[in-house]
C-alpha positions, 0 to 999 in steps of 0.5 A: 718285235722290240720297239724303237721309240726312245724313252728319256730317263728322268734323273731320279725316282724318289718323290715322283708318285708311280702310276704303275703296279708291282706284281711280286711273287714269292717263288715256287709254282705260279698258277695260270690265273696268277700270270693271267692277272699279270697279263691283264694288268699289262693291258691284256693278251692283245695289247700287252707289250712284255719284256722279260729280264732273265739276268738272275738265272744261271742259264739266263737265255734258257730262262728267258726263252721259257718265260717267253713261251709261258707268256705266249701260252697266255696269248701274249704276242708282243713278248721278248726277253732282254739280257744285258751285261753291265757294259751293255746296260751302260751303253747309250740307247740300251734302254730302247729295248723297253720302249713302250713296254706295258709289263716287265718281268724278272725271273728267279735265280740270284738277285745280285746278278740283276743289280750287278748288271743294271743298277744305276744304268740307263736301263735301270732308270728307264725301268723306273720311268716305266713304273712311274708312267703306269707299267706293271713290273713283276718278278718271282723269287730273286725277281721279288727280292730286287724290288726293294731299295734295301735288298737282301742278298741271301748271304750272311756275314757272321754265320758261315754254316752253309747248311744251317742258314740264318740261325740267329737274330744278330746285328750285322749278320744279314747282308743287304745291298742296294736293290732296284728301288721299285719299293722304297717303304718295305723290304721284300723276302721270298720263299718265306714260310716254306724256307723258314726265313723269319730270322733274317727278315726280323733281323733286317727289320730291326736294323731298318725299323722305318721299313716294313718287312714283307715275307712272301711265301711260294705260289703267292704274290702281293700286288701293289697299286699306286696307292701303296696298298697291296693285295695278297693273291695265290695259295699261301700266306704273306707275313708282315713285320713292323717295328716302327712302334717297337722299342728301339732294338738293343744288343747284348755282348754277342750282338743278339738283337732284342726289341719288344712291341714288334707287330706281326700280321699273317695275311692270306689271299684277298687280304690287303695291307696299306704300306703307307699307313702300315695297317691291315685293311681287310681280312681275318687279320683286321678283325 
């Protein structure tokens, strides 16, 4: 059952510390234990009130129903999916579907479908409020990409070869747009090691050196707490690119980007990274 108490969206997000948690999955398989952790963060099976946003999927209703059943199999009783067009998301009161939600989960697909429907609507503001007030916000694949304020769309501006994707580290090739803004100090990429997406994340990090690049592999997640420290969980690795102390990026006549001093961290399950301090806290990468 969808709840009906009205949330009053706040006008902005920046500057207000969030008390919530972000559960960002790189795509691929999700273990039961991983999803149980999400449910626990949402209050546990009996108390969790989870709303699913399946907009990214090409068949959103099917994705919403399947994800609903997955959460029910974990014992969650108060779970439903909420699907909006842009027009619906802009209507007064549309945000009421998320009232008192303790967890929100974005499915995979095409991340642009999510931002096209929700960005800067009352629904978007309500979701930011939920995160600020303590809810867990999660997602997989496209649902991971939307977390960034600077969002990678998956499209290229220069390379038009649909088979040989992101073959270069070149200025202006990787398309980015405004994302949902739950993460403001990093850029999230997904399916990272499995799909060899290093070139595109390095490109974006060199173009936005103030932001940390976080590439999450499949069957792997990062869990970001209110202290801006994330912990890696799952079966594979997370790569972190940091160009804040690197030489300023330069380009040649073709636009190829170059820089020296870029930091790279390869993190495994259990490792922790401080986004605010831009440093590894535990694990093999810190020794």
